[in-house]
N, C-alpha and C positions, 0 to 999 in steps of 0.2 A: 528351512533356511540354506537357501545358496549359499556355497560357497566359494571362492576365486584364488588366484593371485594376492588381491587384493585382503585378504586376511590377514595378514602379519603387516599391513603397509602401517607407517608411523602415520600421525594424522600432520600438517606442517605447524614447525613453531609456530611460525606468525600469524598461524590461524587462533592458536591458542592465549598467544599474548593479547588478539586484541580480544577474546573470549574474556577476559581476565580483563583489559580496560572497558567494555561494553558490563560487566556487571559488577566492577570497584564499589560501583556506588550504593551496592542495598546493605546495607546495614545490619542487616538481621539474619545473614548468612548465606539469606536464601542465593545468592551469588554463587556460591560456588558449585549449589547445586544446577545450576543451570548451565555453568561451563562445563559442567562433565555431563548433562544431558547434550548439552550443546555436541562436546565431542563423538560421544556413545550414537548421537543422529548418523553425526558424517561416518564414522565407524563402518556404520550399516550402511551405508549407502556406497562404499566402497567397497562391502563384502556384496549385495544385492542388488544395488543401484538405488534402494529404496522410493522404489516408486510402483503402482498401481498399476499398471499397461506395460505393453513391451516396448513402449518409447520410453527410450533413455531419456535422460538429461543433457548428456552430451550429445544426442542425435540431433536436437535443431541445428539451423542453421543461422537464425536471428531470434535476437531476442529484444522484445519488445519491451521498456519498462516506463511503471509510470514515475509518478516525481514527491505528489506526498508519502510519505508514511515509509517510503522506501529510499529514499534520496536524501529529501529536506524534512525537518521535524515545523509544521506551522501551528504545533497545537495551540505556545500560547498567542501566536499571531488572529488564529481562525476566532478564539474566543472573545480577543481581546477589539475586534474590528467588528464582532459583532452587538458588542458592549458597547462601542461610539455607537453604531446604527439603533440598538435601544435607546439610549440616548437625547437621540438624535430627533427619535419618536416619541420623548416624554415616559417611555417607559422602564420601567426597573428590570434590572438583572443583577442576577444573582449564580447563577448558573458556575458552577466549576468547571475550569479550563478541561480536564483529559472526561470527565464525563463528558462534554458537548464535541470532544474528539473523536469519541466512542459512538453519540449520537448518529452524528455523519457517516458513519460504518452501519448502520442498521438499513443494509438496504438501499430502499430507492431515497431513503435519506440525503445522499450524499448530493444529492440536489441540494444548492445553497437557497431556493424562495421555499423549496419544501421542509429543509430543516428547520427557518425562519419559524413558519406559520407551526411547528411540532413547538420549537421554542412559546413562543408565544402562547398556545394551547397550553402546554406546563403551566406555565406562569400565573396563567390565570383561575385557571382550575383543575391543578395538582400538585400549588405549591409547598404543599406540607411533604410530600413524598420527594427523596433523595432522586436525581434522574438517573445513579446509578444503578439503584433498585428498580427503575421502571423499567432500561433496561436493560435485566437479568433477566425479564419477565420470559417465557417461553415464547408468550406470544406476544411478546413486547411493542411489533412491529404494530401486530394491529390495533394494539390499543392504544398506541399513538396516534395510528389513522381515526378512528373514534372519537379521541381529545381534537384530534383537530377540526371533523366535522360536528364536533359539539361547540367548542367555539366559534367555529362559526355561524350556526343557526345562532348563536346567541347575540351575537354581536354585528351581522350581516358581513354579506360577502365582499359589498362592497366598501365598508369600514374594513375589513382585515386586509384587504388588494391592497390598500392603500397605502398602512402602518408596514404591510409588507415589505411595499416599493420602495417605501422611507429608510427601511433600512440594509434592505440589498442596494440601495446606489452608496449610504455610507460604509456600511463594510468595505463596499469594490476601492471606494478612494482612500481607505486607511490600511486596507490590505497592500495595494500597491504603492504607498508611502515611502518617502523617509525614512520615517517615523516607525511605519511597518516590519519595515527591512530589518532594521535594529533587534527585533522578536523573531527573524529564522535562525534556524538552528541546525549546518549541515550534517548529518547522519553520520556519524563516525566510518570511516573502511571506505565510502560509496563513491571518491573518488577512483580510488586505489581498485575496487571491484568492477569497477566499468572498463576502465583502462586495462587491465588481464584481462576479461572476455572481451575484448578485439587484440592484445598478443593475441590471443590461441586463436585465432582465428574466425569470432563471432564475427556477424554483424550485428551492431549494439542501436537501436534507437529511442527516442522518451517518446509515447503519448499521454498528453494531459489532460482531464477537462478543465484547467484550470486555462492562462490566459498566455502569452506569448514572453509579454513584459515579463510577469512575475516571474516567468518559468525560467528565462533566458538569466533574470538577474539572482535567483536563488542557487543557479546549477552552472555558474562559469563555465566550466568546461566542457561545455556542448557541443565546440566547434570541434571537439577530438571524436565525435559522434559522429553515424550515417544520417540521422536525420531526424526532427524533431516537429511535434506534429502538438498541437495544440486544439482549443477549443473553434479558435479561426479557419482552421482550418479542416473544419469539417460540418456536417447538416445535422447529427447526431451525437448528441453526447452517452457518455458510460450512461446507462447498459447497453447500449446500441456496439458490436466491433466494428464499426465501419473504421476507427484509427490506427486500430489492428491489421485490417485488411489493406489500408489506405499504404500504410509502411510495408507490411508485405510486397500490395505491389510496386511499390517508387523501386524496392533492393532489388525487383527481379528474384522474389525468393515465395517458394511455395506457401500460402498461410498453414498446411495441418505440419511444415518444417519449423515452426514460429512458437516460442515459448512468449507469455504476456504477465509479467512479472509486476505483479499488484499486495496491496494488502489489507484487502477488504472483499467483500461478499458481492460489491458492482462487479471489482475485476472479474468476479468468476464467472460474473454472469456477460460480460463482454466476450473475454475469451470463448464463449460456449456459441456466442451470437455470432464471432468470426470463422469459427470454426476448427480454431488453435488451441497447444493447452495450457493451463492456467498454470502458473504459481503463486505462491503466498508465501509474503514475509510475515513473521511474528516479532521484532521488535517494534516498535511504534504504531502498532496497526491500528487499522481504525477499527477493525470488527474485532468481537473477540472472540478466543479459539474454540468457545463450542460455536457460534455462529456459521465460520467458517469449516469446523468441523463437520454441521448438514449438509452441507455441500459440495462436501468431499471434491477438492483442488484436484491437479493431477500431481502436484508436489508441495513441501510445506517444506520451509528453513526457517530461520530465528531471523535472518539477515541477507541481503545481496552480498555481502561478504563470501559470510558462509558458502553460500552460491557457488562464486564464483572461484574459493579455494575447491571446494570437493572437484570440482570440473578439472581443474590443475590437478590433482590427486593420481582422479580419476584414468587423464592422459597418458598421466606419470607412468600408472597402472600397467595401462598398455601397451606403452614404448619397451616397456620393463619383461613383458610378457611375448614382446613380438621376438626383442634380441637374444631370448631362452629361447623361441621356436626356430628361431635361423643360425642357432650354434651346430 
């Protein structure tokens, strides 16, 4: 393992306090372990860069940031929106909110219509199974796809499409409503992390498959960012990298000097399609860690606050090393 000037650097106390706050809700003691793991991960980053390539985190010029799972938590809102849609279609809805969030992190199922198709198929054909158990199958995506095909064969393509459209429309109405807004939670430290990245000289933009109204509603500090790109601004949503490329071109930054920060497998796919680096955060993430590991992103952190403070610490280390060298 490489060593260097950062070997003895202390982790910023503010990051420690943030980790403590994020994990205090874990009553079984797992929070302390998570704090320790986070701090040790950051120490390793300071020593070795914690990267799988020669491209270092601080070498980026532009950070393009996803919204859901990185800056805002819409786990409850997503599930409630699906529930409203199912009721409008006279369908029973019994799914756990966290399980539905992870279904959206299952590769192609971040797409809302595909997710609805999956929920309908599971509800009709596999009701006795826990959704979480299905999602943890090694072949979960293929399993769910097969269920959808079986469901369509059973109900008929036209009938399924009509039901999906009703649920889709009602989901959108509730998700974008004032009542829905009450279920949105800002991920702690996200605004401070974005501000810190800006202060350190990086360009920062948002890129989300979500609509602009909801994004600007849930990220009120959009005005401090360099750009906001939403589904209205692109022809192809993720896993296409079109939005990332557009952000880089808009700000005059080479895409190879860009890092996309997301929380799901589809975000890694979009990064690869764009030709940039991928960074995944695990706290509030849509995809399970084992799903992320199979895709081999360029960087992984627990949350965006950890990313910002890692860069801050690395820059401080480099500055100290430069001062020592010039003495």
